[in-house]
C-alpha positions as CSV (number, residue, x, y, z in Angstrom):
1,M,12.2,-31.0,18.5
2,K,13.4,-34.3,19.8
3,K,12.0,-35.9,22.9
4,N,13.5,-34.3,26.0
5,F,12.8,-37.0,28.6
6,L,13.7,-40.6,29.3
7,L,11.1,-43.3,29.7
8,L,11.3,-46.9,30.6
9,P,7.9,-48.2,29.5
10,V,8.0,-51.5,31.3
11,L,4.8,-52.2,33.3
12,A,6.6,-53.8,36.2
13,T,9.2,-51.1,36.6
14,I,7.7,-48.0,35.0
15,W,9.5,-44.8,35.8
16,F,9.1,-41.3,34.5
17,S,11.1,-38.2,34.3
18,V,8.9,-35.8,32.4
19,G,7.8,-32.2,32.2
20,A,8.7,-29.5,34.6
21,Q,7.2,-28.4,37.9
22,T,6.3,-24.7,37.6
23,V,6.4,-22.4,40.7
24,S,6.0,-18.7,41.4
25,D,9.0,-18.8,43.9
26,P,12.1,-20.7,42.8
27,T,13.2,-21.2,46.5
28,E,10.5,-23.9,46.5
29,F,13.0,-26.1,44.7
30,D,15.9,-27.8,46.4
31,A,18.4,-25.1,47.4
32,I,21.4,-27.1,46.0
33,Y,20.1,-26.4,42.5
34,M,19.7,-22.7,42.8
35,N,22.1,-21.0,40.4
36,W,24.4,-24.0,40.6
37,Y,25.8,-23.4,37.1
38,N,27.3,-20.2,38.5
39,K,29.2,-21.9,41.3
40,D,32.8,-23.1,41.6
41,L,34.2,-26.6,42.2
42,S,37.0,-25.7,44.6
43,K,34.9,-23.1,46.6
44,D,31.4,-24.7,46.5
45,G,32.0,-28.3,45.8
46,I,29.7,-27.9,42.8
47,F,30.9,-28.4,39.2
48,G,29.5,-25.2,37.9
49,C,31.2,-22.6,35.6
50,S,32.8,-20.4,38.2
51,V,30.8,-17.4,37.2
52,E,30.6,-15.9,40.7
53,K,34.3,-16.5,41.1
54,A,34.9,-14.7,37.8
55,Y,32.8,-11.7,38.9
56,N,34.5,-11.5,42.3
57,E,38.1,-12.1,41.3
58,L,38.8,-11.7,37.6
59,L,36.3,-8.9,36.8
60,A,36.4,-7.0,40.2
61,N,36.7,-3.2,39.6
62,K,36.2,-3.7,35.8
63,S,33.3,-2.4,33.8
64,T,31.7,-3.9,30.7
65,K,32.6,-2.3,27.4
66,K,29.9,-3.7,25.2
67,T,26.2,-4.7,25.3
68,V,26.1,-8.2,23.8
69,V,23.1,-9.3,21.8
70,V,22.3,-13.0,22.1
71,A,19.7,-14.3,19.6
72,V,17.7,-17.2,21.1
73,I,16.2,-19.2,18.3
74,D,13.6,-21.3,19.9
75,G,9.9,-21.8,20.5
76,G,9.3,-18.3,21.8
77,V,10.5,-16.2,24.7
78,D,8.2,-14.5,27.3
79,L,10.2,-11.3,27.5
80,S,7.6,-9.8,29.9
81,H,9.0,-11.9,32.8
82,P,10.1,-9.5,35.6
83,D,13.5,-11.1,35.7
84,F,14.1,-10.0,32.1
85,A,13.7,-6.3,33.0
86,N,15.8,-4.2,30.6
87,K,17.2,-7.4,29.0
88,Q,15.0,-7.3,25.8
89,W,16.7,-6.5,22.5
90,I,14.9,-3.6,21.0
91,N,15.0,-2.7,17.3
92,T,15.2,1.1,17.7
93,N,14.6,1.6,14.0
94,E,11.1,0.1,14.3
95,I,8.0,1.7,15.6
96,A,6.0,-0.8,17.6
97,G,2.4,-1.5,16.4
98,N,2.2,0.8,13.5
99,G,1.9,-2.0,10.9
100,I,4.8,-0.5,8.9
101,D,8.2,-1.9,8.1
102,D,9.9,1.2,9.3
103,D,13.5,0.0,8.9
104,Q,12.7,-1.8,5.7
105,N,14.3,-5.0,6.7
106,G,11.4,-7.1,5.4
107,Y,9.8,-7.6,8.8
108,I,6.9,-5.4,10.1
109,D,7.0,-4.3,13.7
110,D,9.9,-6.6,14.6
111,V,10.7,-4.7,17.8
112,N,12.1,-7.7,19.8
113,G,12.7,-10.2,17.1
114,W,10.6,-12.3,14.7
115,N,8.2,-15.3,14.7
116,F,8.9,-17.5,11.6
117,I,6.1,-19.9,12.5
118,G,3.2,-17.5,12.4
119,N,1.3,-15.5,9.8
120,A,0.4,-11.9,9.3
121,A,-3.1,-12.4,10.8
122,G,-1.5,-13.5,14.1
123,A,-2.1,-17.2,13.9
124,N,0.7,-19.5,15.0
125,V,2.0,-23.0,14.4
126,V,1.9,-24.9,17.6
127,H,2.4,-28.5,16.5
128,E,4.4,-29.9,13.7
129,H,5.4,-33.3,12.4
130,F,8.7,-34.9,13.1
131,E,10.9,-34.4,10.0
132,F,10.9,-38.1,9.2
133,A,7.1,-38.0,9.2
134,R,7.1,-35.1,6.8
135,I,9.4,-37.0,4.5
136,V,7.1,-40.0,4.6
137,K,4.0,-37.8,4.2
138,K,5.5,-36.3,1.1
139,G,5.6,-39.8,-0.4
140,D,8.6,-39.4,-2.7
141,T,10.0,-42.9,-2.4
142,N,13.0,-41.9,-4.6
143,A,14.1,-39.2,-2.1
144,P,17.5,-40.0,-0.6
145,D,16.2,-40.1,2.9
146,Y,12.8,-41.8,2.3
147,A,13.8,-45.4,3.2
148,K,15.5,-44.3,6.4
149,A,12.7,-41.9,7.3
150,K,10.1,-44.6,6.8
151,E,12.1,-46.9,9.1
152,F,12.2,-44.2,11.8
153,Y,8.5,-43.5,11.3
154,D,7.4,-47.1,11.6
155,K,9.5,-47.6,14.7
156,E,8.3,-44.5,16.5
157,M,4.7,-45.3,15.6
158,K,5.1,-48.8,16.9
159,D,6.8,-47.6,20.1
160,Q,4.1,-45.0,20.8
161,L,1.2,-47.4,20.2
162,E,2.8,-49.9,22.6
163,L,3.4,-47.1,25.1
164,K,-0.2,-46.1,24.9
165,E,-1.3,-49.7,25.8
166,N,1.3,-49.9,28.6
167,L,0.0,-46.6,30.0
168,V,-3.5,-47.8,30.1
169,R,-2.5,-51.0,31.8
170,F,-0.3,-49.2,34.3
171,E,-2.9,-46.7,35.1
172,N,-5.5,-49.5,35.7
173,I,-3.1,-51.2,38.1
174,L,-2.2,-48.0,39.8
175,N,-5.8,-47.0,40.4
176,S,-6.7,-50.5,41.5
177,A,-3.9,-50.5,44.1
178,K,-5.1,-47.1,45.4
179,F,-8.7,-48.3,45.5
180,I,-7.8,-51.4,47.5
181,L,-6.0,-49.2,50.1
182,L,-8.8,-46.7,50.2
183,N,-11.3,-49.5,51.0
184,E,-9.1,-51.2,53.5
185,T,-7.7,-48.1,55.3
186,G,-9.8,-45.2,54.3
187,V,-6.7,-43.3,53.1
188,K,-6.8,-41.8,49.6
189,V,-3.2,-42.2,48.4
190,K,-1.9,-39.3,46.3
191,G,1.8,-39.6,47.0
192,P,4.5,-41.4,49.0
193,K,3.7,-39.5,52.2
194,D,0.2,-41.0,52.3
195,L,1.8,-44.5,52.6
196,E,3.8,-43.7,55.7
197,G,2.5,-45.6,58.6
198,L,-0.2,-47.3,56.5
199,A,-0.6,-50.9,57.7
200,P,-3.0,-52.9,55.6
201,K,-3.9,-56.2,57.1
202,T,-4.8,-58.3,54.1
203,D,-2.4,-59.8,51.6
204,Q,-4.1,-57.9,48.9
205,G,-3.7,-54.6,50.8
206,K,0.0,-55.4,51.5
207,A,0.6,-56.1,47.9
208,A,-1.1,-52.9,46.8
209,K,1.1,-50.9,49.2
210,G,4.2,-52.7,48.1
211,F,3.5,-51.9,44.5
212,L,3.0,-48.2,45.2
213,V,6.0,-47.9,47.5
214,E,8.2,-49.5,44.8
215,R,6.9,-47.1,42.1
216,Y,7.5,-44.0,44.3
217,E,10.9,-45.2,45.3
218,M,11.8,-45.4,41.6
219,G,10.9,-41.7,41.1
220,F,7.3,-42.0,40.0
221,V,5.2,-38.9,40.7
222,D,1.4,-39.0,40.2
223,S,1.3,-35.9,38.1
224,D,3.8,-37.4,35.7
225,L,1.3,-39.9,34.5
226,D,-0.9,-37.2,33.0
227,L,2.1,-35.5,31.4
228,I,3.4,-38.7,29.7
229,K,-0.1,-39.5,28.6
230,K,-0.4,-36.1,27.0
231,Q,3.0,-36.4,25.3
232,N,2.0,-39.8,24.0
233,S,-1.2,-38.4,22.7
234,D,0.7,-35.4,21.1
235,F,3.0,-37.9,19.3
236,L,0.1,-39.9,17.9
237,D,-2.3,-37.1,17.2
238,Y,0.1,-34.5,15.9
239,M,3.8,-35.3,15.3
240,L,3.1,-38.7,13.7
241,N,-0.3,-38.0,12.3
242,L,0.1,-37.8,8.5
243,E,-3.4,-36.5,8.0
244,Q,-2.5,-33.2,9.5
245,D,-1.3,-30.2,7.5
246,Y,0.3,-27.6,9.8
247,R,2.1,-25.4,7.3
248,S,-1.1,-24.2,5.7
249,I,-1.3,-21.6,8.5
250,I,1.9,-20.0,7.1
251,G,0.9,-20.2,3.4
252,D,4.4,-20.3,2.1
253,N,6.4,-22.9,0.1
254,P,8.7,-24.4,2.8
255,E,11.0,-25.7,0.1
256,D,11.6,-22.3,-1.4
257,I,14.1,-20.2,0.6
258,N,13.2,-17.1,-1.4
259,D,9.5,-17.3,-0.4
260,K,10.1,-15.5,2.9
261,N,7.4,-12.9,3.3
262,Y,5.7,-14.6,6.2
263,G,5.7,-14.6,10.0
264,N,4.7,-12.0,12.6
265,S,6.2,-10.0,15.5
266,N,4.8,-12.2,18.3
267,V,8.0,-13.6,19.6
268,K,6.3,-15.3,22.6
269,G,3.9,-17.4,20.7
270,P,1.5,-19.9,22.4
271,R,4.2,-22.1,24.1
272,A,7.2,-20.1,25.2
273,N,8.2,-22.3,28.2
274,H,11.3,-23.8,26.6
275,G,12.7,-20.6,25.1
276,T,12.0,-18.6,28.3
277,S,14.1,-21.0,30.3
278,V,16.9,-21.0,27.8
279,A,17.0,-17.2,27.7
280,G,16.8,-17.0,31.5
281,V,20.0,-18.9,32.0
282,I,21.8,-16.3,29.8
283,A,20.2,-13.1,30.9
284,A,18.0,-13.2,34.0
285,N,18.9,-10.2,36.1
286,R,21.5,-10.7,38.7
287,G,21.2,-9.5,42.3
288,N,17.8,-8.0,41.9
289,G,16.4,-9.9,44.9
290,I,14.0,-12.0,42.8
291,G,14.3,-15.3,40.9
292,I,17.6,-16.6,39.7
293,D,20.9,-15.1,38.6
294,G,21.6,-15.4,34.9
295,I,25.2,-15.5,33.7
296,A,25.7,-12.2,31.8
297,T,24.8,-8.7,32.9
298,D,25.4,-6.5,29.9
299,V,23.3,-8.5,27.5
300,K,20.1,-8.2,25.5
301,I,18.0,-11.1,24.2
302,M,16.8,-11.1,20.6
303,A,13.9,-13.6,20.5
304,I,13.3,-15.5,17.3
305,R,10.6,-18.1,17.1
306,S,11.2,-21.1,14.7
307,T,10.6,-24.2,16.8
308,P,7.2,-25.7,17.3
309,D,6.1,-28.8,19.2
310,G,7.6,-31.2,16.7
311,D,10.6,-30.7,14.4
312,E,11.6,-27.2,13.2
313,R,11.8,-26.7,9.4
314,D,15.1,-26.1,7.7
315,K,13.9,-23.0,6.0
316,D,12.7,-21.4,9.2
317,V,16.0,-22.1,10.9
318,A,18.0,-20.7,8.0
319,L,16.0,-17.5,7.9
320,A,16.2,-17.2,11.7
321,I,20.0,-17.4,11.6
322,R,20.1,-14.8,8.8
323,Y,17.7,-12.5,10.7
324,A,19.9,-12.7,13.8
325,V,23.1,-11.9,11.9
326,D,21.5,-9.0,9.9
327,N,20.0,-7.4,13.0
328,G,23.2,-7.4,15.1
329,A,23.3,-10.6,17.1
330,D,26.8,-11.3,18.4
331,I,25.9,-14.8,19.6
332,I,23.2,-17.3,18.5
333,N,21.8,-20.0,20.8
334,M,20.2,-23.0,19.2
335,S,18.6,-25.4,21.7
336,F,16.9,-27.7,19.1
337,G,17.7,-30.6,16.9
338,K,16.3,-33.4,14.7
339,D,17.4,-36.6,12.9
340,F,16.8,-35.4,9.3
341,S,17.5,-32.2,7.3
342,P,16.1,-32.5,3.8
343,Q,16.9,-28.8,3.0
344,K,20.2,-28.8,4.8
345,S,21.7,-26.6,2.0
346,F,19.4,-23.7,3.3
347,V,20.9,-24.1,6.8
348,D,24.5,-24.6,5.5
349,E,24.4,-21.3,3.6
350,A,23.0,-19.4,6.6
351,I,25.6,-20.9,8.9
352,K,28.3,-19.9,6.4
353,Y,26.9,-16.4,6.4
354,A,27.0,-16.2,10.2
355,D,30.5,-17.6,10.2
356,E,31.7,-15.1,7.7
357,K,30.2,-12.3,9.8
358,G,32.0,-13.4,12.9
359,V,28.8,-14.5,14.8
360,L,29.3,-17.2,17.4
361,M,26.8,-20.1,17.1
362,I,26.1,-22.4,20.0
363,H,24.1,-25.6,19.6
364,A,22.7,-28.2,22.0
365,S,24.0,-31.7,21.1
366,G,20.7,-33.4,21.9
367,N,19.2,-35.6,24.5
368,D,19.1,-39.1,23.0
369,G,22.3,-40.4,24.8
370,V,23.9,-41.3,21.4
371,N,27.4,-40.9,19.9
372,L,27.3,-38.1,17.4
373,E,30.3,-39.7,15.6
374,V,27.9,-42.3,14.3
375,T,24.6,-40.5,14.1
376,T,23.6,-36.9,13.4
377,N,21.7,-34.2,15.3
378,F,20.9,-31.4,12.8
379,P,21.8,-28.6,12.4
380,T,25.6,-29.3,12.4
381,D,28.8,-27.3,11.8
382,T,29.7,-29.7,8.9
383,Y,28.7,-28.6,5.4
384,T,27.3,-31.2,2.9
385,G,29.9,-30.2,0.3
386,G,32.8,-30.3,2.8
387,G,34.3,-27.9,5.3
388,K,33.1,-26.8,8.7
389,A,32.0,-23.7,10.4
390,T,34.7,-22.1,12.6
391,N,32.5,-20.2,15.0
392,W,30.4,-23.1,16.3
393,I,30.3,-24.8,19.7
394,E,28.4,-28.1,20.2
395,V,27.4,-28.6,23.8
396,G,26.6,-31.6,25.9
397,A,25.1,-31.6,29.4
398,S,26.9,-32.2,32.7
399,H,25.9,-32.9,36.3
400,H,26.5,-30.7,39.4
401,L,28.8,-33.2,41.1
402,L,32.2,-34.4,39.9
403,D,31.4,-38.1,40.1
404,E,30.6,-41.0,37.7
405,E,27.5,-39.1,36.5
406,I,29.4,-35.9,35.5
407,A,28.3,-36.5,31.9
408,A,24.5,-36.6,32.0
409,P,23.3,-40.0,30.8
410,F,20.7,-38.5,28.4
411,S,23.3,-36.2,26.7
412,N,24.6,-36.9,23.2
413,Y,28.4,-37.1,23.1
414,G,31.2,-37.5,20.6
415,L,35.0,-37.3,20.6
416,T,35.1,-34.6,17.9
417,A,31.4,-34.0,17.3
418,V,30.7,-32.4,20.8
419,D,33.1,-29.7,21.9
420,L,32.4,-29.4,25.6
421,F,29.9,-30.2,28.3
422,A,28.2,-27.6,30.5
423,P,25.7,-27.7,33.4
424,G,22.5,-29.2,32.1
425,T,20.7,-31.1,34.8
426,N,18.4,-29.7,37.5
427,I,18.6,-26.2,36.1
428,I,16.3,-23.7,37.7
429,S,15.3,-21.0,35.2
430,L,12.5,-18.7,34.2
431,D,9.2,-19.8,32.8
432,T,6.1,-18.2,31.3
433,A,3.6,-16.2,33.3
434,N,6.2,-14.8,35.8
435,S,7.0,-18.3,37.0
436,Y,10.1,-20.6,37.4
437,S,10.8,-24.2,36.5
438,L,13.4,-26.9,37.0
439,N,14.5,-28.8,33.9
440,D,17.2,-31.1,32.5
441,G,18.6,-31.1,29.0
442,T,21.4,-30.0,26.6
443,S,18.8,-27.3,25.8
444,L,19.9,-25.7,29.1
445,A,23.6,-26.5,28.8
446,S,23.8,-24.6,25.5
447,P,22.7,-21.3,27.0
448,V,25.1,-21.7,29.9
449,V,27.9,-21.6,27.2
450,A,26.1,-18.7,25.4
451,G,25.9,-16.8,28.7
452,V,29.6,-17.3,29.5
453,A,30.5,-16.2,26.0
454,A,28.3,-13.1,26.4
455,L,29.9,-12.4,29.7
456,V,33.5,-12.6,28.3
457,L,32.6,-10.6,25.2
458,S,30.9,-7.8,27.2
459,Y,34.2,-7.1,29.0
460,Y,36.6,-8.0,26.1
461,P,34.8,-6.9,22.9
462,E,38.1,-7.0,21.0
463,L,37.9,-10.8,21.1
464,T,36.7,-12.6,17.9
465,A,34.1,-15.4,18.0
């Protein structure tokens, strides 16, 4: 999974936008962001998708005709969240917990979906390498992507090591400034409010206050420092660490698409924050007096876990797509991506299979701010041997105001490579442990489109993908 935040690691002007604040009550967030993707430009002055307007005007006095199944292929979904009540896809041909493949589909106890990055004993893959690191680790210098992968690996390693040094230096200066003010004023600075009315008398104290004021005005939050330090550590210790072997937990051959007797029924997994937020935009219960309003009402979420912290493997993605199709998904949401796809043929064949079966596939364009006409964010709708999937939508992220920032600056774009943009900044959605969080990313824009598609299909099931 690609990095989902922006960082300017310059000591004098360091600024962070990382992680997500998690709360038990979403009204703690700025009210302007609550359900903004459902709002309408002409009525609300917010560049949402006019979902409320559709319900109130286009769909008034109409009833749904179909329950739409949306497969969320992600890092896991916490389907126990109260705002998902009755929104879980249930495999009615499977008896939960009996250890038998009742429906003989090859997956034991797959009541709500399947976990392709776990094993039968219940262990789960949490971290993984970036795909370019896997290519380098394999050591096949004659591989078509090896030279490019090595270039990516060397650059990322260099950048992360430099970032680690910058973070140490920045933290030292930050703590020094706070220590100076504590000694001089007796105030322990934890945030911008602590600086209000603070009047240090020495030049050193004034400089310390000035440094902190400038950082906070640029958007720095103290808790962000720990988050970015952790992500930097994760990159160096896990995603880029060639000494690690994560796939041994699974015990399969990841380069053999026919070696598919692996996984388990735990669709939540150890880190379901991302997937839970994705699914929440699509299906969180509307008008129930709690939380947020998802987009579609008559919808069920099929949870499929294939994406760890790091890059997903092509084989897992391919089998996840096939699982979704074979088990009745109408729509597949894929909020993940990577720079390399060494087993792209696996994914191509799965996409062709979904395309032939009339399943709509929706994919996030990625958060690197690049032109996808000149670079690639896998998976794609274009097949290696030529041709393209017909039932595929590639989604960029847009902003809530119709201004010069309508296209989110982090969003990938492309005249033909990206089909449309949808709300993807400051999206309040569900999180694990009955909580809510606010996030940015094309990962949230993609399920907005999936939710709208599910809404339309539930009322007009005669429509094709």
